[in-house]
Backbone bond lengths (Angstrom), bond angles and torsions (degrees), N, CA, C in turn:
res aa  C-N    CA-C-N  psi(-1)  N-CA   C-N-CA  omega(-1)  CA-C   N-CA-C  phi
1 X - - - 1.446 - - 1.527 109.45 -
2 X 1.311 116.39 144.11 1.447 121.57 178.53 1.513 111.10 -78.85
3 X 1.342 115.44 177.98 1.458 120.34 177.56 1.518 109.94 -153.82
4 X 1.324 114.86 153.25 1.455 121.82 171.25 1.518 107.55 -92.56
5 X 1.337 117.24 135.59 1.458 121.75 176.17 1.528 107.47 -121.89
6 X 1.337 115.39 121.56 1.463 121.38 178.56 1.524 108.46 -91.40
7 X 1.323 115.59 130.22 1.465 122.14 178.43 1.518 109.81 -116.59
8 X 1.328 115.69 144.20 1.457 121.21 173.00 1.520 107.45 -92.30
9 X 1.325 116.67 132.40 1.464 121.73 177.43 1.528 108.32 -115.14
10 X 1.314 116.97 178.41 1.460 121.50 179.05 1.527 111.07 -63.51
11 X 1.342 116.38 -27.05 1.468 119.50 -174.82 1.524 113.92 -115.66
12 X 1.334 118.15 5.23 1.460 118.71 -179.96 1.515 112.19 157.86
13 X 1.348 115.63 -133.17 1.462 121.92 -174.20 1.522 110.15 -136.93
14 X 1.332 116.00 145.75 1.458 122.14 173.33 1.521 107.75 -132.07
15 X 1.334 115.86 163.01 1.456 118.56 170.28 1.512 109.59 -128.41
16 X 1.325 114.09 153.19 1.458 122.45 174.26 1.516 106.43 -124.23
17 X 1.321 116.60 133.62 1.457 120.83 170.44 1.512 106.01 -93.64
18 X 1.333 115.65 120.72 1.461 120.86 -177.87 1.522 109.83 -111.40
19 X 1.320 115.95 140.36 1.465 121.67 176.11 1.526 108.73 -74.62
20 X 1.313 116.11 171.21 1.466 121.82 -179.75 1.531 111.87 -57.10
21 X 1.335 117.34 -29.58 1.469 121.16 -179.23 1.535 112.54 -84.06
22 X 1.344 117.26 2.57 1.462 121.19 178.27 1.514 115.01 91.13
23 X 1.339 117.04 -7.82 1.462 120.59 179.07 1.526 110.25 -70.51
24 X 1.327 117.05 138.28 1.459 121.03 175.66 1.522 109.16 -75.44
25 X 1.330 115.78 126.53 1.467 121.40 179.78 1.522 110.69 -96.47
26 X 1.339 115.59 -40.77 1.463 120.22 -176.96 1.524 109.19 -150.95
27 X 1.330 115.17 152.32 1.454 123.34 -177.16 1.519 108.94 -131.94
28 X 1.323 115.68 148.48 1.465 120.55 179.27 1.522 111.28 -93.42
29 X 1.313 114.58 172.94 1.457 122.58 167.01 1.534 106.65 -73.60
30 X 1.323 117.56 176.53 1.462 121.27 174.72 1.531 108.59 -85.00
31 X 1.328 115.87 127.58 1.457 122.55 175.86 1.522 108.61 -101.58
32 X 1.325 117.34 146.21 1.461 120.15 -177.71 1.524 112.66 -78.94
33 X 1.333 117.76 -23.96 1.469 120.21 179.80 1.527 110.25 -128.76
34 X 1.319 115.28 156.77 1.457 120.80 177.51 1.523 110.47 -63.11
35 X 1.318 117.62 -40.80 1.468 119.25 -178.68 1.530 111.42 -65.65
36 X 1.324 117.61 -34.97 1.467 120.16 176.47 1.527 109.92 -65.99
37 X 1.321 117.17 -38.56 1.467 121.56 177.18 1.526 110.11 -63.46
38 X 1.321 116.57 -45.19 1.473 120.99 178.22 1.530 110.91 -62.83
39 X 1.330 117.25 -36.78 1.470 120.60 175.30 1.523 111.00 -64.49
40 X 1.331 116.88 -36.33 1.465 121.23 176.30 1.522 111.23 -62.23
41 X 1.328 116.87 -41.21 1.470 121.28 177.55 1.528 109.60 -62.20
42 X 1.324 116.70 -45.04 1.468 120.22 179.00 1.525 111.00 -61.18
43 X 1.320 116.39 -36.88 1.460 120.61 178.71 1.532 111.00 -65.84
44 X 1.329 117.49 -39.68 1.470 120.73 176.57 1.519 109.48 -64.23
45 X 1.337 116.80 -45.20 1.469 120.53 179.02 1.524 111.71 -56.83
46 X 1.323 115.86 -41.11 1.465 121.44 -176.25 1.530 112.29 -76.64
47 X 1.327 116.52 -42.01 1.465 120.95 -171.50 1.527 115.04 -87.80
48 X 1.336 117.83 -34.68 1.473 120.22 -174.52 1.525 113.24 -57.61
49 X 1.343 119.43 -46.16 1.469 118.41 -175.90 1.532 114.30 -64.56
50 X 1.329 117.47 -24.76 1.472 120.16 -175.97 1.524 113.17 -105.77
51 X 1.342 116.63 -3.16 1.461 120.28 -176.41 1.524 111.47 -72.71
52 X 1.314 114.99 136.95 1.467 121.46 173.08 1.522 108.24 -85.02
53 X 1.330 117.05 170.61 1.462 121.78 -178.55 1.525 109.53 -113.54
54 X 1.329 115.37 122.81 1.466 122.69 178.78 1.531 107.37 -108.41
55 X 1.314 116.74 113.15 1.465 122.08 -178.87 1.528 109.08 -89.67
56 X 1.335 115.50 98.70 1.464 120.68 -177.67 1.528 112.85 -81.84
57 X 1.329 116.77 2.69 1.464 119.51 177.14 1.527 110.94 -84.61
58 X 1.326 117.18 -13.85 1.466 121.38 179.47 1.522 109.23 -88.32
59 X 1.316 115.32 136.16 1.450 119.64 177.51 1.526 108.97 -66.00
60 X 1.328 116.94 134.96 1.456 121.46 179.04 1.518 113.23 68.24
61 X 1.350 116.96 29.71 1.467 120.31 -178.05 1.527 111.11 -60.01
62 X 1.316 114.64 151.43 1.459 120.72 179.55 1.525 109.24 -80.55
63 X 1.336 116.70 124.91 1.468 120.88 176.93 1.519 108.66 -76.39
64 X 1.317 115.75 123.73 1.457 121.47 -179.65 1.522 109.77 -100.30
65 X 1.322 115.59 159.92 1.456 118.67 177.03 1.530 109.27 -82.17
66 X 1.314 115.94 158.99 1.464 121.98 178.77 1.523 109.42 -79.79
67 X 1.317 119.28 153.14 1.462 126.93 1.45 1.524 111.39 -74.42
68 X 1.335 114.85 150.20 1.462 119.20 179.98 1.516 110.67 -158.31
69 X 1.323 114.21 156.45 1.454 122.25 167.41 1.517 106.09 -95.86
70 X 1.325 117.09 131.06 1.459 121.57 175.58 1.528 108.06 -107.83
71 X 1.334 116.26 122.52 1.462 121.22 174.22 1.523 107.31 -96.38
72 X 1.343 115.77 131.09 1.463 119.67 -179.42 1.526 109.41 -147.74
73 X 1.324 115.60 163.94 1.463 121.39 177.14 1.524 108.36 -99.02
74 X 1.337 116.55 132.64 1.462 119.73 178.93 1.532 110.06 -85.03
75 X 1.335 116.59 -178.25 1.469 121.01 -176.62 1.524 112.40 -62.83
76 X 1.336 116.90 -27.10 1.471 120.98 179.52 1.528 111.92 -85.59
77 X 1.337 116.83 -0.73 1.455 120.61 178.99 1.521 113.72 86.97
78 X 1.352 117.14 4.27 1.460 119.75 176.91 1.533 109.44 -84.25
79 X 1.311 114.57 155.44 1.459 120.26 179.28 1.521 109.53 -92.16
80 X 1.303 115.89 140.39 1.461 122.91 179.56 1.526 108.35 -138.43
81 X 1.342 114.82 162.75 1.459 118.74 170.61 1.515 109.50 -131.15
82 X 1.312 114.28 154.00 1.463 120.98 172.02 1.520 106.95 -132.48
83 X 1.309 115.32 144.82 1.457 121.77 178.00 1.513 108.10 -102.45
84 X 1.316 115.10 126.29 1.461 120.75 177.09 1.520 108.99 -110.76
85 X 1.329 115.42 136.21 1.460 122.05 179.77 1.528 110.09 -74.84
86 X 1.314 115.57 174.16 1.472 120.95 179.84 1.527 111.48 -56.91
87 X 1.341 117.46 -30.49 1.470 121.21 -179.66 1.528 112.86 -85.29
88 X 1.337 117.45 1.89 1.462 121.55 177.58 1.512 114.88 90.56
89 X 1.333 118.09 -4.60 1.463 120.50 179.13 1.519 110.39 -74.54
90 X 1.339 115.90 140.82 1.466 120.79 175.67 1.526 107.58 -76.40
91 X 1.333 117.28 124.02 1.460 120.30 -177.13 1.527 113.57 -114.41
92 X 1.310 118.27 -13.99 1.464 120.90 176.15 1.521 109.02 -162.59
93 X 1.336 114.94 153.61 1.463 120.25 179.26 1.520 109.00 -143.61
94 X 1.322 115.30 156.23 1.465 120.79 -177.71 1.515 111.25 -98.57
95 X 1.315 114.04 172.61 1.450 121.59 167.34 1.530 106.92 -83.15
96 X 1.325 117.25 178.00 1.453 120.67 -178.90 1.519 112.67 -79.06
97 X 1.326 115.91 144.17 1.466 122.97 176.94 1.521 108.47 -120.65
98 X 1.327 115.98 148.17 1.470 120.93 179.21 1.531 111.66 -82.22
99 X 1.357 117.33 -27.82 1.466 119.16 -176.40 1.529 111.12 -128.44
100 X 1.321 115.11 156.64 1.461 121.37 177.64 1.524 110.32 -63.87
101 X 1.334 116.98 -38.92 1.466 120.30 -179.75 1.531 110.67 -60.82
102 X 1.321 117.37 -42.76 1.470 121.06 178.99 1.528 111.12 -65.29
103 X 1.317 116.38 -40.61 1.465 121.15 178.85 1.532 110.02 -62.51
104 X 1.321 116.62 -45.51 1.467 120.59 179.19 1.527 111.18 -66.57
105 X 1.327 117.52 -34.65 1.463 120.53 174.86 1.528 110.63 -63.12
106 X 1.332 117.01 -37.38 1.459 121.37 176.52 1.517 111.37 -61.89
107 X 1.322 116.87 -42.84 1.470 121.47 177.95 1.524 109.92 -62.07
108 X 1.325 116.43 -46.08 1.468 119.79 179.57 1.529 110.96 -61.92
109 X 1.316 116.69 -35.80 1.458 120.90 178.27 1.534 110.93 -65.52
110 X 1.326 117.25 -40.04 1.473 120.32 176.15 1.525 109.55 -63.24
111 X 1.336 116.24 -46.91 1.475 120.36 -179.61 1.533 111.07 -58.28
112 X 1.340 116.26 -39.20 1.456 121.61 -176.19 1.536 111.96 -77.81
113 X 1.332 116.90 -42.67 1.461 121.44 -172.38 1.524 115.10 -85.79
114 X 1.333 117.85 -34.71 1.469 120.48 -170.88 1.530 114.87 -61.72
115 X 1.330 120.34 -44.27 1.473 119.04 -171.55 1.527 115.56 -57.29
116 X 1.326 117.65 -36.75 1.465 120.81 -174.33 1.527 113.48 -114.88
117 X 1.310 117.35 7.37 1.462 119.91 -175.01 1.530 111.29 -69.77
118 X 1.333 116.94 129.31 1.457 119.18 175.88 1.532 110.77 -70.40
119 X 1.318 116.43 163.66 1.461 122.04 -179.60 1.529 108.65 -111.26
120 X 1.333 115.09 131.26 1.466 121.81 175.48 1.506 108.98 -123.70
121 X 1.310 115.87 153.27 1.462 120.59 172.77 1.524 107.03 -99.67
122 X 1.321 116.59 134.02 1.467 120.93 -178.78 1.523 110.20 -67.11
123 X 1.307 115.49 150.33 1.471 120.45 176.51 1.519 109.05 -70.77
124 X 1.331 115.21 147.78 1.455 119.23 174.09 1.422 114.93 97.87
């Protein structure tokens, strides 16, 4: 089972959703308060299982309503996804993937792991 890990940064708090193997699947923005970070985790839990996937790498892609995962190519040409909540706010983003299949596997991992993942606070 995956888990959410909350980290303290110089400017606030972030969370990482980690798969059972310890790999980071998705990361949050920096939140100014711990409670805002915890609310972000709840939003991922709620939105990820019902989010559709919008592939923005296809020309003329169909714009879907939120919540949704958006797949896009970054400046280095790697594929990434971001999860947007029902209100359109970005609540989590992935690292870069070399292939579309890997990127889609990452999305499926978020959908599978997020709803029941326990929350831990990072050491330090």
